[in-house]
C-alpha positions in Angstrom: 49.7 154.4 101.1 49.0 152.1 104.0 51.1 149.1 105.1 49.2 146.4 106.9 49.2 142.6 107.5 48.5 140.5 104.4 45.0 139.2 104.6 44.0 136.0 102.8 42.0 137.9 100.1 45.1 140.0 99.2 46.9 137.0 97.7 44.7 137.3 94.5 46.5 140.6 93.9 49.9 139.6 95.1 50.1 136.4 93.0 50.1 138.0 89.5 53.1 140.3 90.3 54.8 137.6 92.3 54.5 135.3 89.3 55.8 138.1 87.0 58.8 139.0 89.1 59.8 135.3 89.4 59.3 134.7 85.7 61.4 137.8 84.8 64.3 135.9 86.5 66.2 139.1 87.5 65.8 139.3 91.3 64.7 136.0 92.9 66.0 132.5 92.7 62.6 130.9 93.2 61.9 128.0 90.8 59.9 128.9 87.7 56.5 127.5 87.2 55.3 127.7 90.8 51.6 127.4 91.3 49.8 130.1 93.3 49.6 127.8 96.2 53.3 126.9 96.2 54.3 130.5 95.9 52.0 131.5 98.8 53.6 128.8 100.9 57.0 130.3 100.2 56.0 133.9 100.8 53.5 133.7 103.7 55.1 132.0 106.7 53.6 131.5 110.2 54.8 133.5 113.2 57.3 134.6 114.2 57.5 135.6 110.5 55.2 138.4 109.2 53.9 139.2 105.8 52.6 142.7 104.9 51.2 144.5 101.9 51.4 148.1 100.8 48.0 149.3 99.6 46.3 152.3 98.2 42.6 151.8 98.9 41.9 148.3 97.7 44.9 148.0 95.4 47.9 146.0 96.6 51.1 147.8 95.4 53.7 145.6 97.0 54.5 143.1 99.7 57.2 142.2 102.1 57.9 139.3 104.4 60.2 139.4 107.4 61.3 137.2 110.3 64.3 135.6 111.9 67.2 135.0 109.5 68.1 131.7 111.2 66.4 129.7 113.9 67.8 129.2 117.4 71.0 131.0 118.1 70.7 133.0 114.9 67.1 134.2 115.6 68.3 137.6 116.9 69.0 138.7 113.3 66.1 139.4 111.1 65.8 139.0 107.3 63.2 140.2 104.8 62.2 140.0 101.2 60.3 142.5 99.1 58.3 142.6 95.9 56.7 145.6 94.3 54.1 145.4 91.5 55.7 146.5 88.2 52.9 149.1 87.8 53.8 150.7 91.2 57.6 150.9 90.8 59.2 154.3 91.2 56.5 155.5 93.6 58.3 154.8 96.9 56.6 151.5 97.6 59.8 149.6 98.2 61.2 152.4 100.4 58.0 152.4 102.5 58.0 148.6 102.9 61.8 148.7 103.7 61.3 151.4 106.4 58.3 149.6 107.8 60.1 146.2 108.0 63.2 147.8 109.7 61.0 149.5 112.2 59.1 146.3 112.9 62.3 144.3 113.3 63.7 146.9 115.8 60.4 146.9 117.7 60.5 143.1 117.9 63.9 143.2 119.5 66.1 142.0 116.6 69.6 143.2 116.9 70.3 143.4 113.2 68.9 142.7 109.7 70.6 140.7 107.0 69.6 140.2 103.4 71.1 137.0 102.2 70.8 137.4 98.5 70.5 140.7 96.8 71.4 140.3 93.1 74.3 142.7 92.4 72.8 143.8 89.1 69.6 145.0 90.9 70.9 148.5 91.1 67.6 150.0 92.4 67.4 147.5 95.3 71.1 147.9 96.2 70.8 151.7 96.2 67.6 151.6 98.3 69.1 149.3 100.9 72.3 151.3 101.1 70.1 154.5 101.6 68.4 152.7 104.5 71.7 151.9 106.2 72.6 148.5 104.8 76.1 147.7 103.7 77.4 145.0 101.4 79.4 142.6 103.6 80.3 140.2 100.9 79.4 139.2 97.4 79.1 135.5 96.5 80.5 135.4 92.9 78.4 134.0 90.1 75.8 132.8 92.6 72.8 133.9 90.5 72.0 133.0 86.9 70.7 136.3 85.4 68.7 135.9 82.1 70.5 138.9 80.5 73.9 139.1 82.3 74.6 135.5 82.9 76.3 134.5 86.2 76.4 137.5 88.6 77.0 137.9 92.2 74.7 137.9 95.2 75.3 140.5 97.9 74.9 139.7 101.5 73.7 143.0 103.0 73.5 143.9 106.7 72.6 146.7 109.1 72.5 147.0 112.9 69.2 147.9 114.3 
């Protein structure tokens, strides 16, 4: 598996699983019914943000975006978001993307990384981020409307770099 910068041609492979993940409604609070163009505008941001893909050969397995959590006086703390293609789950893609993004943020001089909204029922993600040194600082109660569990909390997770 290789992790590299997202190239324009990669979006045709990212879009189908992006759309599926958002439509599932279990992990992201993005609006339903986004067009490919609107989704790309949300996911692929100009520098200082960065968007990468995990690939095996020509197949995109997952993607991550990272950059400053806040502008100005908050720009020393990074944030990131991740999506793994359903067919590639359980193969270490999320871990590889997480490790890559943490290393990138450290190399860029960020002092910490913060995830603003990890759905508390997303046990795989919570366990992964904990294993990479993140801790839950707080949980915003009932901040996410989960299609199966109803209103559930959103974790704010953090680690020092």
